[in-house]
C-alpha positions as CSV (number, residue, x, y, z in Angstrom):
1,M,35.7,180.2,-47.0
2,D,35.8,178.7,-50.5
3,F,35.1,180.4,-53.8
4,R,31.5,179.2,-53.8
5,S,30.7,180.7,-50.5
6,I,32.2,184.1,-51.5
7,F,30.3,184.0,-54.8
8,L,27.0,183.2,-53.0
9,I,27.5,186.1,-50.6
10,F,28.2,188.6,-53.3
11,L,25.3,187.2,-55.4
12,S,22.9,187.6,-52.5
13,L,24.1,191.2,-51.7
14,F,23.7,192.0,-55.4
15,L,20.2,190.7,-55.6
16,V,19.1,192.4,-52.4
17,N,20.6,195.7,-53.6
18,K,19.0,195.3,-57.0
19,F,15.5,194.7,-55.9
20,Y,15.3,196.5,-52.6
21,G,17.5,199.3,-53.7
22,Q,15.6,199.8,-57.0
23,S,12.2,200.1,-55.1
24,R,13.8,202.7,-52.8
25,Q,15.3,204.5,-55.8
26,D,11.9,204.6,-57.6
27,S,10.3,206.4,-54.6
28,L,13.2,208.6,-53.6
29,W,15.2,209.2,-56.8
30,F,14.1,212.9,-57.1
31,K,15.9,213.8,-53.9
32,D,19.3,213.2,-55.4
33,R,18.7,214.7,-58.8
34,P,19.2,218.4,-59.5
35,I,16.3,220.1,-61.2
36,T,17.9,221.2,-64.5
37,H,15.3,220.4,-67.1
38,G,12.3,218.1,-67.7
39,F,8.7,217.9,-66.7
40,I,8.3,218.9,-63.1
41,I,5.4,217.8,-61.0
42,R,5.3,219.3,-57.5
43,L,2.6,218.7,-54.9
44,D,2.4,221.5,-52.3
45,K,2.9,220.5,-48.7
46,S,-0.3,222.2,-47.7
47,I,-2.6,220.0,-49.8
48,E,-5.1,217.6,-48.3
49,Q,-4.3,214.7,-50.5
50,K,-1.3,212.6,-49.6
51,S,-0.5,211.6,-53.2
52,I,-1.6,211.6,-56.7
53,V,-1.1,208.9,-59.3
54,F,0.1,209.9,-62.8
55,Y,0.2,207.7,-65.8
56,S,2.4,208.9,-68.7
57,S,1.9,208.2,-72.3
58,S,4.5,205.5,-72.1
59,D,2.5,203.7,-69.4
60,S,5.0,204.6,-66.7
61,V,3.4,205.1,-63.3
62,F,4.5,208.0,-61.1
63,N,3.1,208.1,-57.6
64,V,4.1,211.5,-56.3
65,M,3.8,212.1,-52.6
66,R,2.8,215.4,-51.0
67,G,5.5,217.9,-50.8
68,K,7.8,216.0,-53.2
69,V,9.2,216.9,-56.6
70,L,9.3,214.6,-59.5
71,V,11.4,215.5,-62.5
72,I,10.8,213.7,-65.8
73,T,13.4,214.4,-68.5
74,N,13.2,214.2,-72.3
75,T,11.0,217.3,-72.5
76,D,12.0,220.8,-73.4
77,S,10.0,222.8,-70.9
78,L,9.4,223.1,-67.2
79,F,5.9,222.6,-66.0
80,D,5.0,222.8,-62.2
81,V,1.9,221.1,-61.0
82,A,0.5,221.5,-57.5
83,I,-2.8,220.3,-56.0
84,V,-4.1,223.0,-53.7
85,Q,-7.6,221.8,-52.9
86,K,-9.7,218.8,-53.6
87,K,-10.3,218.0,-57.2
88,T,-8.5,221.2,-58.4
89,V,-5.1,221.3,-60.1
90,V,-3.1,224.4,-60.3
91,F,-0.5,224.6,-63.1
92,Y,2.5,227.0,-63.0
93,Y,4.1,227.5,-66.4
94,G,6.7,230.2,-65.9
95,L,4.8,232.9,-64.0
96,T,1.5,231.9,-65.4
97,K,-1.0,230.4,-63.0
98,I,-3.7,228.1,-64.4
99,N,-6.6,226.8,-62.2
100,I,-8.4,223.8,-63.6
101,A,-11.3,222.3,-61.6
102,E,-12.6,218.7,-62.1
103,G,-14.9,218.6,-65.0
104,E,-13.6,221.8,-66.5
105,Y,-12.8,221.4,-70.2
106,I,-9.9,223.1,-71.9
107,S,-9.6,222.6,-75.6
108,E,-6.3,221.5,-77.1
109,G,-4.3,224.4,-78.3
110,Q,-6.3,227.0,-76.4
111,F,-4.2,230.0,-75.4
112,I,-4.0,230.3,-71.6
113,G,-2.4,233.4,-70.2
114,Q,0.9,234.9,-71.2
115,I,2.9,231.7,-71.6
116,P,6.5,232.3,-72.5
117,Y,7.8,231.5,-75.9
118,D,9.4,228.1,-76.1
119,G,12.5,228.3,-78.2
120,F,12.9,224.6,-78.4
121,T,9.5,223.9,-79.9
122,G,8.7,227.4,-81.3
123,K,5.3,227.4,-79.6
124,Y,3.5,230.0,-77.4
125,I,0.5,227.8,-76.8
126,L,0.2,225.3,-74.0
127,S,-1.6,222.3,-75.4
128,M,-3.8,220.4,-73.0
129,R,-6.9,218.2,-72.9
130,M,-9.1,217.6,-69.8
131,R,-12.3,215.6,-69.3
132,K,-14.3,214.9,-66.2
133,N,-13.2,211.7,-64.3
134,D,-10.8,211.0,-67.1
135,Q,-8.5,214.0,-67.2
136,F,-5.7,214.3,-69.8
137,L,-3.0,216.8,-69.6
138,S,-0.5,217.2,-72.4
139,H,2.3,219.5,-73.3
140,D,3.5,218.9,-76.8
141,D,3.6,215.1,-77.1
142,F,4.2,214.3,-73.5
143,L,0.9,213.1,-72.1
144,F,-0.1,212.6,-68.5
145,K,-3.3,211.1,-67.3
146,I,-4.5,211.8,-63.7
147,R,-6.0,208.5,-62.7
148,K,-7.0,209.1,-59.1
149,Y,-6.7,211.3,-56.1
150,V,-5.5,209.6,-53.0
151,K,-6.8,211.1,-49.8
């Protein structure tokens, strides 16, 4: 084998790993990462929906499958999200449980339950906005938009 053949073999292996490996990593990356900090989205295994599609404020798309955990870093707080029934989202912030049905409106800055003091941001209040069929969820400046439920 000459240098050109060896180079082509390594190039093809690199390209296959880059594109195929990246697509696998995008869908499975949460399995290998420890949950230390960040924005946590968890879908309960008992839910009826198979997945939910989130769009972040940076236009990143996260398709979270049922029973999986997605950790998004660069935020100061932990925020668990679980879908427990159709068109209803349950949020867990610390030990506080928040039920929000589709169409229910929660004004930004509204105090919800006994939310722990956040030493990083100095806030007690969970900031969120929700609208029917166009739901917005925000904590500080990290914004998520629930685009659709996938049955």
